[in-house]
C-alpha positions as a Python dict, from the first residue, in 0.01 Angstrom:
ca = {
    (1, 'M'): (0, 0, 0),
    (2, 'K'): (291, 221, 93),
    (3, 'L'): (438, 173, -267),
    (4, 'K'): (94, 330, -476),
    (5, 'Y'): (126, 577, -248),
    (6, 'S'): (481, 691, -305),
    (7, 'A'): (458, 617, -667),
    (8, 'A'): (168, 875, -697),
    (9, 'I'): (363, 1101, -498),
    (10, 'I'): (620, 1088, -739),
    (11, 'C'): (359, 1106, -1029),
    (12, 'L'): (228, 1410, -928),
    (13, 'A'): (555, 1586, -868),
    (14, 'I'): (693, 1536, -1206),
    (15, 'S'): (428, 1582, -1377),
    (16, 'P'): (481, 1948, -1473),
    (17, 'A'): (832, 1870, -1585),
    (18, 'L'): (661, 1633, -1875),
    (19, 'V'): (421, 1895, -2007),
    (20, 'S'): (495, 1970, -2372),
    (21, 'A'): (529, 2339, -2383),
    (22, 'A'): (685, 2453, -2687),
    (23, 'P'): (516, 2660, -2875),
    (24, 'E'): (487, 2610, -3220),
    (25, 'S'): (458, 2859, -3573),
    (26, 'G'): (112, 3006, -3619),
    (27, 'D'): (35, 2997, -3231),
    (28, 'G'): (-146, 3340, -3147),
    (29, 'F'): (-106, 3447, -2749),
    (30, 'F'): (-195, 3623, -2475),
    (31, 'A'): (-56, 3748, -2143),
    (32, 'L'): (-214, 3941, -1888),
    (33, 'T'): (91, 4134, -1642),
    (34, 'G'): (34, 4321, -1349),
    (35, 'S'): (259, 4511, -1044),
    (36, 'G'): (201, 4722, -772),
    (37, 'A'): (349, 4940, -468),
    (38, 'S'): (253, 5086, -171),
    (39, 'D'): (464, 5266, 118),
    (40, 'N'): (411, 5149, 470),
    (41, 'E'): (161, 5344, 551),
    (42, 'F'): (-66, 5325, 200),
    (43, 'D'): (-21, 5717, 155),
    (44, 'N'): (176, 5641, -165),
    (45, 'N'): (24, 5404, -418),
    (46, 'T'): (102, 5259, -770),
    (47, 'A'): (-53, 4973, -960),
    (48, 'A'): (44, 4878, -1329),
    (49, 'V'): (-164, 4603, -1543),
    (50, 'S'): (-7, 4492, -1935),
    (51, 'F'): (-128, 4288, -2207),
    (52, 'D'): (55, 4126, -2454),
    (53, 'V'): (-111, 3949, -2760),
    (54, 'G'): (90, 3865, -3067),
    (55, 'Q'): (178, 3528, -3288),
    (56, 'F'): (451, 3307, -3341),
    (57, 'F'): (618, 3348, -3656),
    (58, 'T'): (839, 3033, -3619),
    (59, 'D'): (855, 2796, -3353),
    (60, 'S'): (1098, 3031, -3153),
    (61, 'V'): (985, 3361, -3315),
    (62, 'A'): (727, 3567, -3181),
    (63, 'V'): (605, 3933, -3241),
    (64, 'G'): (340, 4101, -3061),
    (65, 'L'): (202, 4457, -2922),
    (66, 'R'): (229, 4523, -2536),
    (67, 'Q'): (40, 4766, -2393),
    (68, 'S'): (71, 4887, -2028),
    (69, 'F'): (-151, 5133, -1805),
    (70, 'G'): (-86, 5282, -1444),
    (71, 'F'): (-224, 5454, -1154),
    (72, 'A'): (-33, 5631, -906),
    (73, 'D'): (-209, 5775, -591),
    (74, 'S'): (-21, 6006, -369),
    (75, 'E'): (-154, 6225, -57),
    (76, 'D'): (-119, 6542, -280),
    (77, 'N'): (-233, 6390, -632),
    (78, 'S'): (-344, 6123, -825),
    (79, 'S'): (-217, 6052, -1209),
    (80, 'W'): (-217, 5757, -1469),
    (81, 'S'): (7, 5653, -1746),
    (82, 'G'): (7, 5411, -2052),
    (83, 'A'): (278, 5258, -2292),
    (84, 'S'): (194, 5086, -2600),
    (85, 'R'): (468, 4917, -2810),
    (86, 'V'): (545, 4584, -3024),
    (87, 'F'): (823, 4396, -2922),
    (88, 'G'): (984, 4073, -3083),
    (89, 'D'): (1130, 3761, -2882),
    (90, 'Y'): (1344, 3446, -2962),
    (91, 'H'): (1240, 3196, -2739),
    (92, 'F'): (1458, 2896, -2574),
    (93, 'D'): (1295, 2579, -2594),
    (94, 'L'): (1392, 2404, -2286),
    (95, 'G'): (1063, 2203, -2196),
    (96, 'S'): (851, 2325, -1974),
    (97, 'W'): (1097, 2645, -1949),
    (98, 'Q'): (1119, 2876, -2234),
    (99, 'P'): (1341, 3193, -2156),
    (100, 'F'): (1351, 3434, -2397),
    (101, 'V'): (1536, 3768, -2503),
    (102, 'G'): (1392, 4045, -2744),
    (103, 'A'): (1345, 4391, -2794),
    (104, 'N'): (1074, 4687, -2809),
    (105, 'V'): (960, 4994, -2951),
    (106, 'G'): (692, 5217, -2841),
    (107, 'G'): (552, 5552, -2670),
    (108, 'I'): (471, 5628, -2308),
    (109, 'Y'): (197, 5913, -2217),
    (110, 'G'): (-24, 6031, -1983),
    (111, 'D'): (-92, 6280, -1705),
    (112, 'E'): (256, 6464, -1561),
    (113, 'V'): (441, 6212, -1824),
    (114, 'D'): (700, 6343, -2083),
    (115, 'E'): (503, 6192, -2377),
    (116, 'T'): (784, 6075, -2531),
    (117, 'F'): (905, 5742, -2736),
    (118, 'F'): (1131, 5474, -2630),
    (119, 'A'): (1302, 5090, -2697),
    (120, 'G'): (1542, 4902, -2587),
    (121, 'P'): (1585, 4526, -2483),
    (122, 'E'): (1364, 4277, -2258),
    (123, 'V'): (1437, 3961, -2153),
    (124, 'G'): (1227, 3702, -1913),
    (125, 'V'): (1107, 3351, -1920),
    (126, 'K'): (777, 3110, -1905),
    (127, 'Y'): (765, 2837, -1735),
    (128, 'Y'): (430, 2606, -1884),
    (129, 'V'): (205, 2491, -1599),
    (130, 'R'): (-22, 2314, -1901),
    (131, 'E'): (71, 2219, -2274),
    (132, 'K'): (-67, 2581, -2363),
    (133, 'T'): (-76, 2752, -1999),
    (134, 'Y'): (234, 2941, -1907),
    (135, 'I'): (352, 3207, -1582),
    (136, 'T'): (591, 3449, -1721),
    (137, 'V'): (805, 3673, -1557),
    (138, 'Q'): (1055, 3969, -1748),
    (139, 'T'): (1186, 4316, -1745),
    (140, 'E'): (1254, 4595, -1982),
    (141, 'Y'): (1519, 4841, -2023),
    (142, 'Q'): (1350, 5152, -2130),
    (143, 'V'): (1548, 5417, -2345),
    (144, 'F'): (1368, 5791, -2402),
    (145, 'F'): (1424, 5919, -2675),
    (146, 'D'): (1236, 6190, -2895),
    (147, 'S'): (1433, 6192, -3219),
    (148, 'A'): (1691, 5877, -3327),
    (149, 'S'): (2006, 6128, -3217),
    (150, 'D'): (1858, 6150, -2858),
    (151, 'A'): (1833, 5726, -2820),
    (152, 'D'): (2219, 5677, -2825),
    (153, 'N'): (2253, 6036, -2589),
    (154, 'N'): (2000, 5858, -2374),
    (155, 'F'): (2072, 5492, -2286),
    (156, 'D'): (2244, 5591, -1918),
    (157, 'D'): (1910, 5762, -1855),
    (158, 'G'): (1663, 5445, -1945),
    (159, 'A'): (1467, 5256, -1678),
    (160, 'F'): (1378, 4908, -1555),
    (161, 'A'): (1016, 4781, -1622),
    (162, 'Y'): (939, 4449, -1423),
    (163, 'S'): (620, 4269, -1466),
    (164, 'A'): (441, 3873, -1344),
    (165, 'G'): (188, 3719, -1500),
    (166, 'I'): (-18, 3464, -1696),
    (167, 'G'): (-42, 3365, -2023),
    (168, 'Y'): (-169, 3092, -2335),
    (169, 'H'): (-156, 3048, -2628),
    (170, 'F'): (-415, 2975, -2838),
}
């Protein structure tokens, strides 16, 4: 009897590693990510949500659109911001783990935001919990510019954007 329970526990423990998770050419995808922060007295709060929609053009190359919305609330002020960008990512097939690297370009806008363009590299990983469903974390480095000549000058003044969420292939 103990052998049956032990075998069942081992099968359940390794089953996520057995998921066939490789994206295929032609797969569409949708991901929803979010983040937030507050100070210790909840006087200053921020929240953001993003979604990605796109398609795999090969088993490794995905291209898509990412839309982000943010909200900040402090004792003195409230504001919103948005960012729209296109991205391209190359995925490395490691079974359930799919690390990726890529780049994006877009624009940022909103209240109390210097409306401008940005571009930069991105890196992340997707972990497939089911055949077409994944958990994702990623970071982008955003270089802000108003013209192409500004991009090179502003590289050291960029910003990091982090996200975590869930996604699905269809």
